[in-house]
C-alpha positions in Angstrom: -52.0 -15.8 -74.0 -49.4 -13.8 -72.1 -48.4 -10.5 -73.8 -45.0 -10.7 -72.1 -43.8 -14.3 -72.5 -40.9 -15.1 -70.1 -37.7 -16.4 -71.7 -36.8 -20.0 -71.0 -33.9 -18.8 -68.8 -36.2 -16.5 -66.7 -34.7 -16.3 -63.2 -36.6 -17.6 -60.2 -38.4 -14.8 -58.4 -37.4 -13.9 -54.9 -41.1 -13.5 -53.9 -44.4 -14.2 -55.5 -47.7 -12.8 -54.2 -50.3 -15.5 -53.4 -53.7 -15.8 -55.1 -55.6 -14.1 -52.3 -53.2 -11.1 -52.3 -53.6 -10.8 -56.0 -57.4 -11.0 -55.9 -57.8 -8.3 -53.2 -55.2 -5.9 -54.7 -56.7 -2.6 -55.8 -55.0 -2.9 -59.2 -56.8 -6.2 -59.8 -60.2 -4.7 -59.0 -59.3 -1.6 -61.0 -58.5 -3.7 -64.0 -61.8 -5.6 -63.8 -63.7 -2.3 -63.4 -61.9 -0.6 -66.4 -62.4 -3.7 -68.5 -66.1 -3.5 -67.9 -66.5 0.3 -68.3 -63.7 1.5 -70.5 -62.8 -1.5 -72.7 -59.5 -2.0 -71.0 -57.9 -5.5 -71.4 -59.4 -8.0 -69.1 -57.2 -9.9 -66.6 -55.6 -13.0 -68.0 -56.7 -15.9 -65.8 -53.7 -17.4 -63.9 -51.2 -14.9 -65.4 -50.9 -11.7 -63.3 -47.9 -10.6 -65.3 -49.7 -10.7 -68.6 -52.7 -9.0 -66.9 -50.6 -6.1 -65.6 -48.6 -5.5 -68.7 -51.8 -5.5 -70.8 -53.3 -3.0 -68.5 -50.1 -0.9 -68.6 -50.1 -1.0 -72.4 -53.7 0.2 -72.5 -52.9 3.0 -70.0 -50.3 4.5 -72.2 -52.1 3.8 -75.5 -55.3 5.5 -74.3 -54.3 8.1 -71.7 -57.7 9.9 -72.0 -59.6 6.8 -70.9 -57.0 5.8 -68.3 -56.9 9.1 -66.5 -60.6 9.6 -66.7 -61.0 6.1 -65.1 -58.6 7.2 -62.3 -60.9 10.2 -61.6 -63.9 8.0 -61.4 -62.4 5.1 -59.5 -61.2 7.5 -56.8 -64.2 9.7 -56.9 -62.3 12.9 -57.7 -64.6 15.8 -57.0 -64.5 18.5 -59.6 -66.1 21.7 -58.4 -66.4 22.7 -62.1 -66.5 20.0 -64.7 -63.6 19.6 -67.1 -64.0 19.9 -70.9 -61.7 17.0 -71.9 -58.9 14.9 -70.3 -55.8 15.8 -72.4 -56.4 18.9 -74.5 -52.7 19.0 -75.7 -50.3 16.1 -75.3 -47.2 18.2 -76.2 -44.1 17.9 -74.0 -43.5 20.3 -72.5 -46.9 22.1 -72.5 -49.4 19.3 -71.9 -52.8 20.6 -70.9 -54.8 18.3 -68.6 -58.4 18.6 -67.7 -59.0 22.2 -68.9 -62.0 23.9 -67.3 -62.0 21.6 -64.3 -61.5 23.0 -60.8 -60.8 21.1 -57.6 -58.7 21.2 -54.4 -56.0 18.8 -53.2 -56.6 19.4 -49.5 -60.3 18.6 -49.8 -59.5 15.2 -51.1 -56.7 14.5 -48.5 -59.2 15.3 -45.6 -62.2 13.4 -46.9 -62.0 10.6 -44.2 -62.7 13.3 -41.6 -66.3 13.5 -43.0 -66.9 9.8 -42.3 -68.3 9.5 -38.7 -66.8 6.0 -38.5 -63.3 7.3 -39.2 -63.3 10.9 -37.8 -61.7 9.8 -34.5 -59.2 7.3 -35.9 -55.6 8.3 -36.5 -54.7 10.4 -39.6 -51.2 11.0 -38.3 -48.9 9.1 -35.9 -45.8 11.1 -35.0 -42.7 10.4 -33.0 -39.2 11.6 -32.5 -36.0 10.1 -31.1 -37.7 9.6 -27.7 -40.1 7.2 -29.5 -43.1 8.5 -27.7 -45.9 8.2 -30.2 -48.5 11.0 -30.6 -51.7 10.8 -32.5 -53.7 13.3 -34.6 -57.2 12.1 -35.5 -58.8 12.9 -38.9 -61.2 15.2 -37.2 -58.5 17.1 -35.4 -56.3 17.3 -38.5 -59.3 18.7 -40.4 -60.0 21.2 -37.6 -56.4 22.5 -37.4 -56.2 22.8 -41.2 -59.5 24.8 -41.3 -58.4 27.1 -38.5 -55.0 27.7 -40.1 -56.5 28.2 -43.5 -58.8 30.9 -42.1 -55.8 32.5 -40.4 -53.9 32.5 -43.7 -56.8 34.2 -45.4 -56.8 36.9 -42.6 -53.1 37.4 -43.3 -54.1 38.2 -46.9 -52.9 34.9 -48.5 -54.7 34.5 -51.8 -54.5 31.8 -54.5 -51.1 31.7 -56.0 -49.3 33.3 -53.0 -46.3 31.2 -51.8 -46.2 29.9 -48.3 -42.9 28.5 -47.0 -41.9 26.1 -44.2 -38.6 25.7 -42.5 -39.8 22.7 -40.6 -38.9 19.1 -39.6 -41.1 16.1 -40.3 -43.8 17.0 -37.7 -47.6 17.3 -37.8 -47.4 21.0 -38.0 -45.7 20.8 -41.4 -48.6 18.6 -42.7 -51.2 21.0 -41.3 -49.4 24.0 -42.9 -49.1 22.3 -46.3 -52.8 21.3 -46.3 -53.9 24.7 -45.1 -51.9 26.4 -47.9 -53.5 24.1 -50.5 -56.9 24.7 -49.0 -56.6 28.5 -49.7 -55.0 27.9 -53.2 -51.6 29.0 -52.0 -48.4 27.4 -53.2 -46.4 25.4 -50.6 -42.6 25.1 -50.4 -40.4 23.6 -47.7 -36.9 23.0 -46.5 -35.7 20.9 -43.6 -34.1 22.7 -40.7 -30.7 21.0 -41.2 -30.4 23.3 -44.3 -28.3 26.3 -43.6 -29.5 29.8 -44.2 -27.8 30.2 -47.6 -29.2 26.9 -48.9 -32.7 27.9 -47.8 -32.5 31.4 -49.3 -31.2 30.0 -52.6 -34.5 28.2 -52.7 -37.1 30.4 -51.0 -35.9 33.7 -52.5 -36.7 32.4 -56.0 -40.4 32.0 -55.1 -40.8 35.1 -52.8 -43.0 33.6 -50.0 -45.4 35.8 -48.1 -45.5 33.6 -45.0 -42.8 31.6 -43.3 -43.5 28.8 -40.8 -40.5 28.0 -38.8 -39.2 26.1 -35.7 -36.7 27.4 -33.2 -34.6 24.3 -33.6 -34.8 20.5 -33.8 -33.3 17.4 -32.2 -31.2 15.0 -34.2 -28.8 12.3 -33.2 -29.5 12.9 -29.5 -28.6 16.6 -29.7 -30.4 19.9 -29.7 -29.8 22.0 -32.8 -30.7 25.7 -32.3 -32.0 27.5 -35.3 -32.9 31.0 -33.9 -30.0 32.7 -35.7 -30.8 31.0 -39.0 -34.5 32.1 -38.7 -33.3 35.7 -38.1 -31.2 35.5 -41.3 -34.1 34.0 -43.2 -36.5 36.7 -42.2 -34.0 39.4 -43.2 -33.4 37.7 -46.5 -37.0 37.1 -47.5 -38.2 40.6 -48.1 -41.6 39.6 -49.3 -42.7 38.1 -46.0 -45.9 39.4 -44.4 -45.8 37.1 -41.4 -43.6 34.5 -39.6 -45.3 31.7 -37.7 -43.3 30.4 -34.8 -43.4 26.7 -33.6 -41.4 26.4 -30.4 -40.1 22.8 -30.6 -37.2 23.6 -28.2 -39.3 26.0 -26.0 -37.6 29.2 -27.2 -39.8 32.4 -27.1 -41.1 33.6 -30.4 -38.9 36.2 -32.1 -40.2 39.8 -32.2 -43.2 40.2 -34.5 -43.7 36.5 -35.1 -47.1 34.8 -34.7 -47.6 31.8 -32.4 -48.7 28.5 -34.0 -51.2 27.7 -31.3 -53.0 31.0 -31.7 -53.6 30.2 -35.4 -54.8 26.6 -35.0 -57.1 26.8 -32.0 -60.3 27.9 -33.7 -63.3 25.7 -34.6 -63.8 26.8 -38.1 -65.8 25.2 -40.8 -63.5 23.8 -43.6 -63.4 25.9 -46.7 -61.6 24.8 -49.8 -60.8 27.1 -52.7 -61.6 25.5 -56.0 -58.7 26.1 -58.3 -58.0 25.1 -61.9 -56.5 21.6 -62.4 -53.1 23.1 -63.4 -53.0 25.6 -60.5 -49.7 25.3 -58.6 -49.8 23.1 -55.5 -46.1 23.3 -54.4 -42.6 24.1 -55.5 -39.9 21.4 -55.1 -36.2 21.9 -55.7 -33.5 20.1 -57.6 -30.4 19.4 -55.6 -28.7 22.5 -56.9 -25.3 21.0 -57.1 -24.2 23.1 -60.1 -26.0 26.4 -59.6 -29.2 27.6 -58.1 -31.7 24.8 -57.5 -34.4 24.5 -60.1 -37.7 25.6 -58.6 -40.0 22.9 -59.9 -43.7 23.7 -60.0 -46.3 21.0 -59.9 -50.1 21.3 -60.0 -52.9 20.6 -57.6 -54.7 18.3 -60.1 -51.7 16.7 -61.5 -50.3 15.7 -58.1 -53.8 14.6 -56.9 -54.3 12.1 -59.8 -50.7 10.9 -59.9 -50.6 10.3 -56.1 -54.0 8.6 -56.0 -52.7 6.2 -58.7 -49.3 5.7 -57.0 -50.5 5.2 -53.4 -53.6 3.2 -54.3 -52.7 1.1 -57.3 -49.0 0.7 -56.9 -48.5 0.7 -53.1 -51.9 -0.8 -52.6 -52.6 1.6 -49.7 -56.0 1.8 -48.1 -57.8 2.9 -44.9 -56.4 0.0 -42.9 -52.8 0.8 -43.7 -50.2 2.7 -41.8 -47.7 4.4 -44.2 -44.2 5.2 -43.0 -41.4 6.6 -45.1 -38.2 7.9 -43.6 -37.8 11.3 -45.1 -37.4 15.0 -44.4 -39.4 18.0 -45.6 -36.5 18.9 -47.9 -37.1 15.7 -50.1 -40.0 15.0 -52.4 -40.7 11.8 -50.5 -42.1 13.9 -47.7 -44.7 15.4 -50.1 -45.4 11.8 -51.4 -45.7 10.6 -47.8 -48.3 13.2 -47.0 -50.3 12.0 -50.0 -50.8 8.7 -48.2 -53.8 10.7 -46.7 -55.4 10.5 -50.2 -55.6 6.8 -49.8 -57.2 7.2 -46.4 -54.1 5.7 -44.8 -52.6 6.7 -41.4 -49.4 8.5 -42.2 -46.4 8.0 -39.8 -44.1 10.9 -39.3 -40.7 10.4 -37.8 -38.5 13.4 -36.8 -35.0 12.2 -36.0 -31.8 10.5 -37.2 -32.3 7.3 -39.2 -29.5 5.7 -37.2 -30.0 6.9 -33.6 -29.4 5.5 -31.2 -28.3 2.7 -33.5 -28.8 1.4 -37.1 -32.0 -0.5 -36.2 -33.9 2.7 -35.3 -36.1 2.8 -38.3 -37.3 -0.8 -37.8 -38.3 0.0 -34.2 -40.3 2.9 -35.6 -42.1 0.5 -37.9 -42.7 -1.9 -35.0 -44.0 0.8 -32.6 -46.4 2.3 -35.1 -47.6 -0.9 -36.7 -46.5 0.3 -40.1 -47.8 -1.9 -43.0 -45.9 -0.1 -45.8 -42.4 0.9 -44.7 -40.4 3.2 -47.1 -36.7 3.8 -46.7 -33.6 4.3 -48.8 -31.4 1.7 -50.5 -28.5 3.2 -48.5 -30.2 2.4 -45.2 -30.9 -1.2 -46.3 -27.2 -1.7 -47.1 -26.1 0.0 -43.9 -28.3 -2.5 -42.0 -26.8 -5.4 -43.8 -23.2 -4.2 -43.1 -24.1 -3.6 -39.4 -25.3 -7.3 -39.2 -28.6 -6.4 -37.7 -31.6 -8.8 -37.7 -34.9 -6.9 -37.7 -37.0 -10.0 -38.4 -35.6 -11.7 -35.4 -35.3 -8.8 -32.9 -38.2 -6.6 -33.9 -41.9 -7.3 -34.3 -42.5 -6.6 -37.9 -45.6 -8.7 -38.3 -47.7 -5.8 -39.6 -45.2 -4.9 -42.4 -46.4 -6.3 -45.8 -44.2 -4.1 -48.0 -40.8 -2.5 -47.7 -40.2 0.2 -50.4 -36.9 1.7 -51.3 -35.7 4.7 -53.3 -33.0 7.3 -53.4 -30.6 5.1 -55.4 -30.9 1.6 -57.0 -31.3 -1.2 -54.5 -28.5 -3.6 -55.2 -29.1 -7.4 -55.3 -27.6 -7.8 -51.9 -30.2 -5.4 -50.5 -33.0 -7.6 -52.0 -31.5 -10.7 -50.4 -31.0 -9.1 -47.1 -34.6 -7.8 -46.8 -35.9 -11.3 -47.8 -33.6 -13.1 -45.4 -33.5 -10.7 -42.4 -37.0 -9.0 -42.4 -39.3 -11.8 -43.6 -39.6 -14.2 -46.5 -43.2 -13.2 -47.3 -42.2 -9.6 -48.0 -43.1 -7.5 -51.0 -40.0 -5.5 -51.8 -41.0 -2.5 -53.9 -37.9 -0.9 -55.2 -39.0 2.3 -57.0 -37.4 4.9 -59.2 -38.7 8.4 -60.1 -37.7 11.8 -59.2 -38.3 15.2 -57.7 -39.1 16.4 -61.2 -42.4 14.5 -61.2 -42.8 13.8 -57.4 -43.6 10.2 -58.3 -42.2 7.1 -59.8 -41.6 6.1 -63.4 -41.1 2.4 -62.4 -42.0 0.8 -59.1 -44.0 -1.7 -57.1 -46.9 -3.7 -58.3 -48.7 -5.8 -55.7 -49.7 -8.5 -58.1 -46.2 -9.2 -59.7 -43.3 -11.3 -58.5 -40.1 -9.6 -57.3 -36.8 -10.5 -59.0 -33.5 -9.8 -57.3 -32.0 -6.4 -58.5 -35.0 -5.5 -60.6 -37.9 -3.0 -60.2 -41.2 -4.8 -60.8 -42.6 -2.8 -63.7 -43.1 0.6 -65.3 -46.0 2.4 -63.6 -49.4 2.8 -65.1 -49.9 5.7 -67.3 -46.2 6.2 -67.8 -44.7 5.2 -71.1 -41.1 4.4 -69.9 -38.7 3.3 -72.6 -35.0 2.8 -72.9 -33.5 4.6 -75.9 -30.2 4.3 -77.6 -28.3 7.4 -78.7 -30.2 7.5 -82.0 -33.5 7.6 -80.2 -34.5 4.0 -80.9 -36.2 1.8 -78.2 -34.1 -1.1 -76.9 -35.0 -4.1 -74.8 -32.5 -6.1 -72.7 -29.9 -3.3 -73.4 -28.8 -0.3 -71.4 -30.4 2.9 -72.7 -31.5 6.4 -71.7 -34.6 6.5 -69.5 -37.2 8.4 -71.5 -40.9 8.9 -71.0 -42.7 9.3 -74.3 -46.1 10.5 -73.1 -47.0 13.3 -70.6 -47.7 12.6 -66.9 -50.1 14.8 -65.0 -47.4 15.5 -62.3 -44.8 16.7 -64.8 -43.8 20.3 -63.9 -46.2 22.9 -65.2 -43.1 25.2 -65.3 -40.0 26.2 -63.4 -40.3 29.3 -61.3 -38.5 32.3 -62.8 -38.2 30.6 -66.2 -40.5 32.9 -68.2 -39.7 31.5 -71.6 -39.4 27.9 -70.5 -35.9 27.6 -71.7 -34.4 26.1 -68.6 -37.3 23.6 -68.4 -36.8 22.5 -72.0 -33.0 22.2 -71.5 -33.5 20.1 -68.4 -35.5 17.3 -70.1 -36.2 17.8 -73.8 -32.9 18.9 -75.3 -31.6 15.4 -76.3 -34.9 14.1 -77.7 -37.2 17.0 -78.5 -40.8 16.3 -77.4 -39.7 13.3 -75.2 -38.8 13.5 -71.6 -35.2 12.3 -71.0 -34.6 11.9 -67.3 -30.9 11.4 -67.1 -30.8 7.8 -65.9 -29.4 4.6 -67.5 -32.1 2.0 -67.6 -32.7 -1.5 -68.9 -36.2 -2.7 -69.7 -36.1 -6.5 -69.7 -38.1 -8.7 -72.0 -39.9 -9.9 -68.9 -41.2 -6.4 -68.3 -39.0 -5.6 -65.3 -36.8 -2.5 -65.0 -33.1 -2.1 -63.9 -31.7 1.3 -63.1 -28.0 1.7 -63.5 -27.4 5.2 -62.2 -27.2 8.7 -63.7 -26.4 8.9 -67.4 -24.5 12.1 -67.0 -22.0 10.3 -64.8 -21.8 7.2 -66.9 -18.7 5.2 -67.1 -17.8 4.7 -70.8 -14.5 2.9 -71.3 -13.6 1.4 -74.6 -17.3 1.7 -75.7 -18.7 -0.2 -72.8 -21.2 1.8 -70.8 -22.0 1.0 -67.2 -23.8 2.9 -64.5 -21.9 3.9 -61.4 -24.4 2.1 -59.1 -23.2 -1.3 -60.6 -19.7 -0.6 -59.3 -21.0 0.6 -55.9 -23.0 -2.6 -55.5 -19.9 -4.8 -56.0 -17.4 -2.7 -54.0 -19.6 -2.0 -51.0 -20.2 -5.6 -50.4 -16.7 -5.7 -49.0 -16.8 -5.2 -45.2 -13.8 -2.8 -45.3 -15.6 -0.3 -47.5 -18.1 2.1 -45.9 -19.0 4.0 -49.1 -17.4 4.6 -52.5 -17.4 7.0 -55.5 -16.3 6.2 -59.0 -15.6 8.8 -61.6 -14.8 8.4 -65.3 -12.8 11.3 -66.9 -12.0 11.8 -70.5 -8.4 12.9 -70.9 -7.2 15.6 -73.3 -5.0 13.0 -75.1 -7.9 10.7 -75.7 -7.3 8.5 -72.7 -9.6 7.7 -69.9 -8.9 7.9 -66.2 -11.2 6.1 -63.8 -10.4 6.4 -60.2 -12.4 4.7 -57.4 -12.6 6.6 -54.1 -13.3 4.5 -51.0 -14.3 5.6 -47.6 -13.0 2.9 -45.3 -14.9 1.3 -42.4 -13.5 1.9 -38.9 -10.2 0.0 -38.4 -9.8 -0.8 -42.1 -6.6 0.0 -44.1 -6.3 0.5 -47.8 -3.3 -1.7 -48.5 -2.2 -3.6 -51.6 -4.2 -6.7 -50.5 -7.4 -4.7 -50.2 -6.8 -3.0 -53.5 -6.3 -6.4 -55.2 -9.6 -7.7 -53.6 -11.5 -4.7 -54.9 -10.1 -5.1 -58.4 -10.7 -8.8 -58.4 -14.3 -8.3 -57.3 -15.0 -5.8 -60.1 -13.3 -7.9 -62.7 -15.2 -11.1 -61.8 -18.6 -9.6 -61.2 -18.7 -6.8 -63.9 -15.9 -6.6 -66.5 -12.2 -6.2 -66.8 -12.7 -2.9 -68.6 -14.3 -1.4 -65.4 -11.4 -2.2 -63.1 -10.4 1.3 -61.8 -7.1 2.8 -62.7 -6.5 3.8 -59.1 -8.1 3.0 -55.8 -7.8 6.0 -53.4 -8.8 6.3 -49.8 -10.8 9.4 -49.0 -12.2 10.9 -45.8 -15.7 10.7 -47.1 -18.1 10.7 -50.0 -19.9 14.0 -50.7 -23.7 14.0 -50.9 -26.5 16.5 -51.7 -28.6 17.6 -48.7 -31.0 14.9 -49.6 -28.4 12.2 -49.3 -27.5 11.5 -53.0 -23.9 10.9 -53.9 -22.4 13.8 -55.8 -20.6 12.5 -58.9 -20.7 15.2 -61.6 -19.3 18.0 -59.5 -16.4 15.7 -58.3 -15.7 14.9 -62.0 -15.6 18.6 -62.8 -13.2 19.3 -59.8 -10.9 16.6 -61.1 -11.1 18.2 -64.6 -9.8 21.4 -63.1 -13.0 23.4 -62.5 -12.9 25.7 -59.4 -15.0 24.5 -56.5 -17.4 27.5 -56.6 -18.0 26.8 -60.3 -18.3 23.0 -60.0 -20.9 23.0 -57.2 -23.2 25.2 -55.2 -21.6 25.0 -51.8 -25.0 25.3 -50.1 -26.2 22.1 -51.7 -23.6 19.8 -50.2 -23.7 18.0 -46.9 -20.0 18.4 -46.0 -18.1 21.0 -48.0 -14.9 19.9 -46.2 -15.1 16.6 -48.0 -15.4 18.3 -51.4 -12.3 20.4 -50.6 -10.3 17.1 -50.3 -11.2 16.4 -53.9 -10.3 20.0 -54.9 -6.8 19.5 -53.3 -6.4 16.2 -54.9 -7.2 17.8 -58.3 -4.6 20.5 -57.7 -2.0 18.0 -56.7 -2.6 16.0 -59.9 -2.4 19.1 -62.0 0.8 20.1 -60.4 2.3 16.6 -60.9 1.5 16.8 -64.6 3.0 20.2 -65.1 
């Protein structure tokens, strides 16, 4: 019997995996294996949805058995055996696999030890010239071993921080893995970050080594970074060494080491065994309202979480080529590198997502034979608006899955992928966060895809929707909470000695339960809908709605390039909800367009969410990783000074934010 009976009015799925695909999926084989060895629920014949949801329920009910099974299924090598799986389930403060030691890099490079795979591609890399380079498993392992030995000679010891100011190139992967191999702590920023933004991040963790490029190419242009590197070296007083990678051919700055000199030796690999909870890397929050949070995640926690995510949820294996458009300043780059754990070939692209035209990413997928192609929801919508036809114009026969993240994929995005890429396409919309460097809900290769919905909560992750009183709700909008610990949850924030900032970030509203800050609906069919950030929620006359629902409706209109909606509580008890729209080229915001916008929102959402004003703006502000900035704009409109409302170094275009600052001042003057 199905544990998740579908209601009679269950919508027709957009895509359903065939029986052969279900049978060969890793999650199917994992369920059979755990049922035999761990007493997990057996698969329900002919009902993959019931099978998965039973497996998920077991994984959160018995985390000790589930995570032990993950270590055995993926043959995780503990140099020192662990005492127990979960010694303390408190949040924060969970203690995983105490006593156990291991190394992330050793697992990422295991295929290099297989003679049949050593000379096959570990990395494919290309830039805007679309000339593809290859790094074999053997060569990747050799470079990592050589660089790790060099780091040791430079005095890098376990726990020391190593930083990278690098684009998405093979050298960044080598540097991360070499850092992990010696037990160091990796941290990176993309070279489109300015000096102040980088220093806001790196100064917190005090790196001893800086890997850097002299510049990069983006959008068909050279971008010199020599002056920025000089400023970084001056501002990072803990540096012992700078390693220069001459992408643009610029000579190394004085005192810098040359990359080639450090990676040319034939050195036997050596991996430092570290405790399970030893730091692997530091990621950063967007930092829109202060210094970015320096989020520390562990070698063991990331290893297990990413083995699960890449293997069971994305179904990656040795025959796959894994491409995700990302930069080193976004957690998805770290996640992309973890495709190596699945034995997959990882595809690195260094360049603009839309150069020389919007179809660029699809051509990368074609050229590299990508089987799993990850991108952003924004890119999918941009392709739809540009009226491109990748399934017709590009050979995407190898692509079996398109995964999206960054923001909720709207229904039109699902339809466009199905219609314009291929009908037999698994669309894996996922939702997680930098905070865990993983997904709370995402793709499942054995489940159907429904328009506008994420397929399911991820294994080992007890995702729930809670109302304001902390009660679980189904088929209603609630706060996204996680009620059990995940191994990749932060072990701490850097420079947060008493853990106060960590607790305030996730555990203040519901003590002992992770509150992520998203509005979510868990449907009675077991699917998930993300509605946007709960701290920018629209709440008019008691009706709550995520901002992404508004964007999905408004941005269907061809005249609208992008939009931003803000709800502001007024001192007199009123509520002002403006909608800001960036117009497409040639479009004009006249009364007719305003009426069409209002009519679309009224018809597709609710009359209560028709904006009070529709205002044309020169642009929509984003974080450096491309997310719309809502809360700082709200604070500006409430009268907060710009330098108090946002960290200027975290914004992609400060000039756009100054427009909202001027608008706020004009409104305040008009009221006085």
